[in-house]
N, C-alpha and C positions, 0 to 999 in steps of 0.2 A: 405257898398258896397263890393261885393266879387271881387276877383282878375279877374274873367272872365267877370265882368261887368265894370271894370275900363278901359275904352277906352284910356284915356290919358296915363295910365301906359303902355298899350299895344303898343301904338305908340312909346313910349320911347324905349321899347325893340325891336320892329320891325323896325330897322333902314333902311332896304332895301325895306320896303313896300311889304312884301310877301302877306299880306292881300289884297293889291291892285291887285295882280295877281290872287288871289283866287276869288275875286268878279268880275274879268274881264274875267272869263272863257268863258261865253257865247259870249262875244265880240270877244274873240280869235277865237272861232269857225266860227263866221260870217266873220271875217277878213281873216281867212285861206281859206274859201270857195272861196273868191274873188281872193286872191293872187295865190293860187295853180291852180285855174281855168284858169288863164292866161298862164300857162305853156303849151307849145306845145310839143306833143310827136310824134315821128315817128311811123309809123305802122309796127310793127314787130310781126311775129307769135310767141306766147309765150306758152310754155308747162309747165313751173313751175315758181314760184315766190320766191325770197329771199328778206327778209327785214333785213338789217344790222344796228345795233345801240347798244350803251352802255348806262347804267344808265338811266337818264331822256330821252335821245334820243332813247332808246330802248323800252320805255314803249308802244308806239303806236303799235308796232308789236304784242305785247301780247294781246292788246285789239282787234285788227283786227282778230287775230287768233281765239279768243274765241267768239267774237260777230258775226263773219261772216263765221264761220267754215263750216256751211251747205250751204253757198251761193257762196263761191269762186269757180270759174270754173276750177282752176288748183291747184295743191298742193302748200302749203306755208311752207317754212322753215325759221325759225328765226335764225339769227347769232348774238351771243353775245361774239365773240372772234376774233381771227386774220385771220382765214382761211375760204375760200369758199370750199364747197364740190367738189370732183373731177368731179362730173357729170355736174357741172355748165358750160354752153356753150352758143351758139348763139341763143338758144331758151329759155334762162333763163333770166327773167326780174329781175334785181338787183336794189333795192332802198337802197342807203346808206344815213343814217341820222346822223348828228352830229351838235348839236346846235352851238357849238363853231367853228366847222370845223377842229379841231386839235386833236380829239380823235384818238389815235394811232391805236387801233384795227380797227376802221372804215376806216381810211386812208389806212390801209393794205388791207382790203377787196375791197375797191374801186380800188386800183392799180391792184389787181388780176382780178377783173371784166373787167377792161380795157384790160388787157393782154389776157384774155380768149375771148375777143370780145363779151361779154354779152351785150345786150341792157341794159343800165344803166341810172338811174335817181339819182339826188343828192338833198338832203335837208339840208340846213345850213344857218347860218348868215354870214359866211365868212371863213377865214382860209385856210388851205391846201385843203380842199374839194372844196371850191369855185375855187381856182387856177387850180386844176386838171379838174374840170368841164369845165371851160372856155378854158383851153388848148386843151382838147379833144372834145370840142363842144358837151358836154352832156346836155340833158335837166336839167335845174336847177331851183329848187324852192328856191329862195333866200328870206328867212323869213325876213320880216320887223316887228319886235316884239313890235309894239307900244302899244299893250295891255298886255305886260308883264313887268310892271314897276320894279319888283324885279330883272330882268335880269337872274334869275335862270332857267337853262334848264328844271329842273323837274317841274317848275311852268308854262312852256310853252306847256303843254300837248295839249291844244286846237289847237295850231299851228301844232305840229308834228302829232297828231292823224288825224285831219281833212285833213291836207296836204297830208298825205299818203293815206287816204281814197279816196280823190279826184283823185290822180294820178293813183291809182289802178283801179278806175272806168274808168278813161280816157283810160286806157290800155285795157278796155273791160273785166276785170276779175271779177268784182262784180257790183252790182247795189244797189242804195238807192235813196230815193225820197226827194224832198224839204220838203214834209210834215213831214218826219221823223226828219229832222233837226229842223223844226219848233216846233215839240213836245219836242225835246231835249232842245231847248232854253227856252221854257215855263217852263219846269220842273226845269231847273237850277235856273230860277228866283224865282220859288216857294220855292225851297230849301233854297235859300239865304234869302228870305223874312222871313222864319220861323226860321232860324238858324244863321242869321248874328249877328255880335257882338253888335248891338244896341238892340237886343232882350234880356231881362233879363234872368238870369240863370234859374229862376223858371219856365219859359215858353219856354226854349230853349233846344230841344232834343240833339243837338250836344254838348252843354256845359255839359249837364247832363251825356252824355256818356263819355266825356273826363274825368270827375271826377271819373267815374267808372273804366276807363282804366289806370288812372294815377298811376305811380310807380309799374306797373305790366308788366310781359311779356305777350304779346298779341298774341294769335293764331287766325288768321283770316280764315274764312271758306266761300267759295262760290261755285257755280256750273255753268255749262253751259256758257251762254253768259256773265256772270259777273266775271269770274275768272281773266280776264285781267284787268278789272276795279279795282278789289280789289288789284291786284299787284301794280297798281299805288298808291293806298292808303298806302300799306305797304312800298313802296319806300319812300313816303313822311313822313311816321312816323319815319323811320330810319333817314332820312336826316334832316327833319325839327325839330321833337321833340326829336331827339337823343335817341329814345326809342326802345328797342329790340322787334321785331315782326317777326312772321312767317306766311306763307300762306299755307293752305292745301285745297284740293278741294274734293267736293263730286262728285261721290261716292267713290273715291279711299281711302279716309281716313277711311272709314268704314271697310276696310279690314286689318287695322293694327294699326292706331294711337290710337284708343280707349283703346287698351291694354297697352299703354304706359303712361297712366294718373296716375297710382298708385304711382310711384316713380319718383323723390324723394318726400318725405313726404311734403316738402315745396311747392309743386305744389299748394296745397290748398289755400295758402295765396299769392303766387307769380305769378300765371298764371291765366289768364282769356281768355275766348273764345268770339269772336265777329263773329256772323254768319249773312251773308247776305241772306235773303230769297226773293222769288219772285213768284208771281202767274203765271209768264210765264215759270217757270221751268216745266219740265216733272212732271206729278202727282207723279210718283214714287220717284223723287228727293225731292219733297215737303214732302213726307212721311219720307224719310231718314233724312231730316233736323229736323223734329220734334223729331224723335228718337235719333238723334245725341245730341240734346240739353238735352234730358232725360238722356242719358248715362253720359254726362259731369256733370250734376247736381248730379247724383247718385254717382259719384266719388268725390263729395265734392268741385267741382270747380264752380265758377260763370260763367255764360254765358249770353250774351246780343245779342238780335236779332234786325236787321234792316230790315224792309220789304220794298223793292223797289216797288213802286206803279205806276210808269209812264206807259203809254199805249203801248209802243213799246220797243223792245230790245235795240235799239240805245239810246232811251231816258233814259232807266234805267241805261245804261252804264254811261251816263253823270250825272245822279242823284247820283249814288254811288260815282263817282269821286268828285262831288261838295260837297256832304255831308261829305265824308271822309277828304277832304282838310280842311274843317272847324273844324272837330274834331281834326285833327292834329295841326291846328293853336292853338286851345285852350290848347292842351297838352303842346305846347311850352310855353304858358303863365304860366301854372301850374309849369313847370320846370324852369321858370325864365330865358328863353333863347331868344336870337335873332335867329329866325328860318333860316336865310340865310347862315351864315358861315358853312362850312363843314371842320373843321380843320384836321380831320384824313384822309379824302380823299386827301386834299391838301398836307399833310405831306407825304402820301404814294407816290403821283405823283412826288413830289420833289425828294424824295430819290430813286425812280425808275429811274429817269433821263430822 
């Protein structure tokens, strides 16, 4: 029996049940649709949108930006630091998201949004964000994370992503259909059925890919609607597998990155590419994807391709997140780690004070 097929050993490593959160992603999306759907929003004229969040709580903003870039009716600005832009005001909708409710950067932006009298929404499970939302009578999506058994914010992407999507839709800034979510749910079930830990390594694409990525620096590549989803995967590879990874997007990387593959010479054994392709990309982007893999191979580096096949953009977003979460889980097994603890992030926060 291989390490990736030894479920008993995996359960011993995975003390916080991160795998339980991975296989509950579809349930999280359904739960979030219901929970966020009950939040009542005041009717405010909105000219721009700000999504504020850090780490796992900032992932949804990247996904929304990439997946709905062409559909948003107002400009979107992501905030991953302490300050709101000077132009934020009474016609700026600000959504502050922090799973714990204690993230200092997000608390700072929430206080600024209140001071600037921006129409503001809060997403959290508690903490200072909840206190401020209640004190100032702000619309509050108080997450009840029953489908996130690990308790890790980065593994609650279904709650944060769908929650923000629902609130932005309720504000009248974008639209999506129940059929799109139905397609996404079906797709996640299919990915889990083909790549879950009960599927042997010889028949399991996610396990095979994890073996290829193991002990390497991984350069992840995507385009269009899937760049945000791949950022989620990168985040989880860093935090769960404790493995160094980088994300680059098509077509931008074609204008510089390919010239940086030659040195150091160790790239050929230490670096691999993982490219996400899609039939929903622009035809020109699909051509670029093929040529990019060719250039990588001609430079002596290995490259692996995952083709997203779900019928809609939103379904492909969840397809990539679900598949990537499984790949990262198997990398933690290969690295002999419990995927939940983040000791260096905790060390940093403790010493930051």
